[in-house]
N, C-alpha and C positions, 0 to 999 in steps of 0.2 A: 212764219214759224221757224225758229232757229234750232238746229240739232247740235247737241253737244258732241264733243269728240268721243266721249264714252258711248253715246248712243249710236254713232256711226260705226264704231268698232263692233258693238254688240250686234247690230244689224248685219254687218259683214260676216261675222262669225256664224250667226244663225243661217245666213244664206249659204255659206260654205258647208255647214253641217247638213243642211237639207240636200244640197247637191251631192255631197258624199254619200248620204243615205240612198238617194235615188240611183247613183252610180253603182253602189253595192248591190241594190236590188236588181238592177239591170244585169250585172255580172252574174249573180246567182241564178237569175232567170235563164241567161244564155247557157250556163253550165247544165242546168236542169233539162233544158231543151235537148242539148247534145246527148245527155245520158238517156233520156227517153227515146230519142231517135235510134241510138245504138242498141238499146234493149229491144225495141220493136224490130229492128233489122235482124237481131240474133234470133228472136222468136220466129220470124218469117223464114229465115234460113233453116232453122231446125225443123220447122213444120213442112216446108215445101222443097227444100234443096238437099239438105244433108240428113243422114242418120248417124247419131252419135250414141254409142252404147258401151256399157261396161259388161264384160263377159263374166258370168258368175258360175260357170261350170267348166269341167275339163273335157267336154265332149269334142272339142276341135283341136286338142293337143296333137302333135307338138307345134303346129303352126300358130294357133292362138291359144294362149295360156289363160288359166283362171286369173281374173282381175285385170287382164289386158283391157285397154280402152281402144275401141275400134271405130273408125269413121268410114262412112260410105255415102253414096249419092242416091237420092230418091229419083233422080232424073235418068238413071242408067237404062231403064226399060221403057221410057216414054216413046221411043221410036223403034225399039227392038224387043226381042224376046230373051229370057234367061237362057243361058247355054249350059250344057253339061260341064261340071267343074267349077262353075261360078259359086262363090261364097255369098250368101244372101241373108238379109234380115227379113223376118216375116212374123206375122201373128200366128201363134201356136194354135193349130186347128181345134184342139180339145179345150182350150181356154184362151180366148182371143185378147184377154187383158195382159197376157205375157208375150214378150218379144223374144224370139229364138234366133240363133244364127247357126246355119248348117250349110252343107254343100249340096248343090243340085246334082242328083244322080240320074233320075229318070225324067225324061221329057214327055210331053203329051203324045200318046200313042205307043210309047215304049212298053216292052214287057221286061220287068226287072225281076231277077231271081238270084238268090244267094244260095250257093251249093257248097257245103263244106267250107264256108267262110269266104268263098270267092264270089265276086259280083259279076253277073252276066247281064248284058243288055241285048235283048233280041237274039239271045243264044250265043253272043260273042263275049269273051272275057273282057272286062273293063280294066284297063291298066290304071292302077291307083298308087303312084309313087309318093303320094302325100300322106299315106296312112301312118299313124303313130307306131303301130306294130302289126304283125300279121293278125288277121281276124281269126277268132276261134272257129273251129270247124262246126259251124251250125248252119241250118237250112232255113230259108225264109222264102215265101212266095210260091208261085209267081204272082207278081202284081202287074195288072194292066193299067197303065196311067191314063186317067180320063183326059178329055179335051180341056184345055186351059188350066191344067193342074200339073203338079211336079212332085216327084218322090225325092225326099231329102234324107241324107245321112250325115252323121258326124265323122270327122277324120279319126277320132279315137274310137274306132268301131266297136271295141269291146266294152266301152263305157259311155254309150251315147243313147239318150232318149230321143229316138227319131222315128221316121215313117214306119219302120218295122214293128213298132210297139204301140203306136197311137190308135185310139178308137177311130178317129177320122184320119185315115192313112195319108191323104194327099193335101198339098197346099195349093189353093186356088191362086191364079196369077194376081187377082186383085187384093190378095192378102200379103203379097211380097212388097215390102217397104222400100227396098233398095239393095244395091250391090255393095259389098264390103270391099274397100280398096286399101286401107292402111291401118296398121296398129300405130298409135301415136303416143301411148304411155303404158308401161314405164320404159319402153324402148320404141324406136321407130323401125317399122318393117313394112314392106310392100306385100299385099295379098293379091296382086294382079296375076292373071292367068300365066302359068309358066313359072311363077315365083311364089307359090303358095306355102313354101316351107322356109320361113325366115331363119 
């Protein structure tokens, strides 16, 4: 059987086209794999390592402003306990579908009382240099913080829906999602202890 030159060229072109299509499919497949791996990694990070939230209220001003985006670590309390002054993400005790961000004020076993706007922990005045403005002269408590629970308040003390007003006053440790560390948008600022007022 004799092949004409035209037939040989046609076969060569068909072979090249098939190789090109196979190569393109391989390329698309490898890119799709990379995208899926990156997506899976992002989901895993967001579910188990980081907390990423947009703040929708002014309850933590002036440190955290409305519409700030804040990032924290879910791992912060795997080996330790929340400390007074930590800024944390948690499930709102009165509606656990909502995520709140507030400051830890009362630790397990503490007695928290607000007298004339001043916060007392176990009878001692709590120094709060992070407050947006002096708190109004109002009285709350005393509150005896149960075991494995925390009393939370916002830094914008005069405009914060926090433990003073909730039906379920305290946040259980297992409802704390993580500790807030940085504001990353629309500005970058640290929220680490001792630097809570960017």
